[in-house]
Every structure is written in C-alpha cells, then in structure tokens.
N, C-alpha and C positions, 0 to 999 in steps of 0.2 A: 574421462579427461576433458576438460573444457577447451574451447577453441583457443582461449588466451594462453592456457598452460601448454597446449600442444605448439602453438605458435612459437612460444618461448623457448621450448625444447629444441625446436627446428633451427632455431637461430645459433644453436651450439654445434650443430651438425657440420662436420668438415666440408662436405659438398657445398652447403651454403656459403661457408667463408670462402671457398674457392671461386664461387660465382661472384661474389662481391669484389674479390681480389681482381678478377677478370674484367669487371667493369671499370675499375680504377685503372687497369693497364690500358684499356680501350681509350680512356680519357687521355692518358699521356700520349698515346700514338696519334691521337686526333691533333695534336699541335700545342695543347696548353697544359700545364699541370693542374690537377685537381685542386680546388680551393674550398672554403667554407661556404660558398655560394652555389651557383648554378651548376658547377663541375662536380658537386658531391652528391652521390646517389645513396640514400640511406634507406636500407630495408629493415625495419624495426619490427617490434611486435604488433603494433597497431596495423602496419602496412600488411604484414603476413595474416593477420586476423581477418582483415577486410577482404583479401583474395580468397581465404578459406570459406568466408561467408558467401562470398559471390559465386563460388563453385557449387556450394551446398544448395543454394537456391536455384541454380541452373539444373543440377543433376540429381537433386533430392537425395543426396548422401554425402557424407563428408569425404573430402579426398584422402588418398593414401599418402604416406611419407614420400613416396616417389613422385606422385602427382603434385604434391606441395613444392617439391624442388623444382619442377618443370614450371609451375605457377611463378615462382620467384624468378626463375631464370627468363620467362617471358616478360615479367615486369620490368626487370633490369633492361632487358632488350628494348622494350617500348620507350622506357625513359631515355635511353641513349639515343635512339632514333629521333625522338621526338625533340630533345635538346640540341642534337646536331642539326636538324631541319631548321629550328629556329635560328641557330647560330649562323647558318649559311643563308638565312633569309628566304627560305622556301615557302614561307607562309604569306609572303608579300605578293600582292596583285594576282591572288589566287581566288577566284570566284566561289569556288566549292568551299574553301576554307573560311572565307568571309561569311557565306551563307550559313555555315555550320555554327560559327560563333554567334552570329546574330541569333540563330534559332536557340541556342543554349542560354544566352542572356534573357531572351524573351521568355523562355521556360522558367528561368529562375524567378522572374517578375511574376509570373502567373502561378507559381507553385501554390501559394496560399489560396487563391481563388479556386484551383482545381480541388483542393482538399475540402473546401466550404461545404456546408450542408444546408440547404434552404429550409425555411419554415413553411408550414402550410399556407400561412397568411401570404407569404411572398409568391407562393406558386399559385394561389387562388387569384391574386393581383394580376399575375401574367395571364392567367386563363380570362379573366374578366376583360382585360385590355384587348384581346384578339381571339374571340371564341371560335370564329370561322377557321382559324389555322389549325384548330384542334378537333374539329368537328369530323365526324366519319363522313364519307361520301354517301350521296342519296341512294336509297335503294331503288332498284329499277324493276319495272314491269316491262317484258319485252318478247318479241316473237322472233324466231330465227328459221331460215330455210337454208338446208345444207346443200352443197354441191360437190362435195368429194375433195380430193387432193388439189392443190393449187397448180392447175395446169392452164394453158391457153384455152383449151376446149371448155374446161369448167368456167373459166371467166367469161367466155363468150355466152355460155348458157345461163350464167347468172345475170348478165346484163340483159339478155332476151326476157328472162322471167321478171327482172325488176320493171321493164316496161309494161309487161302484163299486169303485175300487181298495181302499178301506178294507173293502169286503165280500169282497176276494179276487180280484177281476178282474185279468187281465193287462193291463199298460199297452199293448201292442201292439194296434193298432186304435183306440185313443182319441186324440182330438186330431186335429191336422192334420199333414201332411208338415212335417218340421222342417228348416231350413237347416243344423242342427248334428247331431252324432251324438245318439243317445238315452242313451247311457251314457258316463261319463267315469271313468277310473281314475288315481289318485294325481295329481289336477290340483291345481297350486299355486294360490294366491290370485291371483297375476298372471296366470297362464293364464286362470283363469275371468274376471277383469275384462277382459281382452283380447277375449274372445268375447262376454261378456253385459254387460259394463258395471260400474263400480265399485260401484253401488247393489246390483246383483243380488249381486255377490260378498261384499259386506258382509252382505247379508241371509243368504246362504247359510252364513256362519260362525256365526251364532247358531241354526241349525236343529238340533233333535234328530235322532238317527240311528234309521232303522228304521221311519219313518212318513211317509206322504205329507203334504207340506205346500204351501201356496200358496192361491190363485194368486200367483206372484211375477212382477213386471214387470221386463222387461229392456230393452235397447236393441232388441231384436227383436219383443217382444210379450209375451204371458202364457205362464207355465209352472207346471205341478205339478212338484214335486221331492221326491225322497226321497235323503237322505243314507245311503249303506250303510255307510260306514266313514270313520274319520278316522285319519290316520297322523301321529304326533308327528314334528316335524322333528328333526333332528340338532342337538345344541348348537351355538350360534352360535360362530364363530371370530373373533378379533380383526381379521383381514386382510378378512374378509367385512363387517363392520360398522364398520370403522374411521371413516368419515365421521360416522356417527350418533353414535359414541362422542366423537368430537372436538367435535362440535356441543354435546352435553350437558355435557362436561367445561368447555367455554369458556363457556357459559351460566351454569354454576355458579360459575365463577371470577368472572364479571363481576358476578353478584347478591352474592358475597361482597366484592368490591371497593367496590360501591356502598353496602352496608351499613357496611363499615369507614369509608369516607370520610363517611358521614352520622354515624356515632359520634363521630368526631373532631371534626366541626364542632359537633355538639351540646354537646361539652365546654364550648365558649365562650358557651353560652346559658343562661340561666336560663328554663326553661319552666314556666310556670304556667298549669295548666287549672282553670277555675272551673266547677263543675257547676251546670247551672240549677237554680233554687230552685222 
C-alpha cells in the first residue's frame, strides 16, 4: 500500500473524524466560529502523506495506523496553538520568534546556493586566488627534552635546563626519559598533533627556529623544544583540498544569495533612520 493510499484510507477512519471535530469545537470555544479562512483546519490526504513521510524519514519505517492517528492529533494541536498564538499577538516583540523567522527567510533565499555544485574551473580559480589558505603547514625538524608531568617542580627543572641549553649544554642527560624520540625530522602538523596533542602542535607552529623554547605542555607533560628547520609544503593541488574549496565556494554563494535577497526585499521598504539628538 502506498503512502498516498494509506493516507486516504486513514481519512475515512472514525478516530480521525473525531479529532477533526474536536479541533472545530476548540475553535468555537475559543470565541469565534470557524470560517473558510484562518479558523479552518483541514487535514487532507497531502497533509497526512507529508506527516507519514516525515515519520518514515526519522524512524526508518512507516508508522502504524495508531501512530498516524497520533501524528494527525499532534498536527491539529500544533495548528490550533500556532493560530491562537498569532490571534493573541504572542509573536509580537519576541526576539526569539523574530530571529527564527529571519533565519527561515534567509535559508529560503540561500536554498538554491546550498544545492549548487561548483565546477573544477571555479574551484581552481578559488585556489589560485589564495593558495596559502589551502596549503599544508610547514614540516618541522625539532628536538625536545621531556620533564614529566606538569608540576611546579618540573617547570622549575625545565627553566633551569633551558638556561643550561642557552649556555651551550647538550640536551642529552637533561630532563627525564621520554616516551617519544628526542628528535623529529620533517614532521607534519598532523603527525605532531597525533603524538603531542593539538595545543602543542599549534604552539610549535609559532616558535622561532634555532633557539630553545618552553616549557610547552603536551598531553604527556612538559617539554623544552628547539625548532631546527621548517620545510615549506608543496603548493596545494585541487584534488587534495577539494572539500575545503567546495565548502568555501558554497559559503560565499550562500552569503551572496542572502545579500541579494535582502537587497530585493529592501526595494519595497522606505527605511528612515533617525539619529538620536
């Protein structure tokens, strides 16, 4: 049985008729008789079919007859509450409601842009415009000395060792036995983050070369670090950064669509801004 035929069958059920009648009674009790406009709630075949489709997409199965009855009842309840709230003016001067309505209107204007698919030529043009934005971080050659967990004593030991290293002492013999190698060659940012943590990798990116720095905290503890060399990455290629390019391209299209939609709507308004005296 198709969703359409099932919805049509349900509209003949006595319980559905009872729910619809209840909605009409509610409208009468609210103070005004139902009419052909805003006081009339129609639950027809397309409405039921839409409710059934939404349920099926959420729960990965079609609803039972009893569940469809509940869906219809909830739909009628939502409509009654919504219309009564509008009748009572509850939507006025409500920042949350205003923001949601603004967002929905903006989403409608941007819907086409969200579904658009860029061509390779458009993505390549975006990449050529700002290749540094999509380039990988430089690979690093660095040396580290480990001082154990981050404690005041470990920090004091690290500061003392840094003074020794600045005076020309060799790093061997300083610090504690490390769970990681003392030296790394051509290490990518991802490789550093995988072993030391994201914060350590980010801090390492900003260090100057040729001098001992720190102590820096990682997921393992405290380290003194000397960056020996930075190797610039190869220019990014379209295939390697396609997803990032597509995200940026689509975000720009959405912003442009929203701005254009706003511009068109503003043409119908006379905006007067009075500066405070």
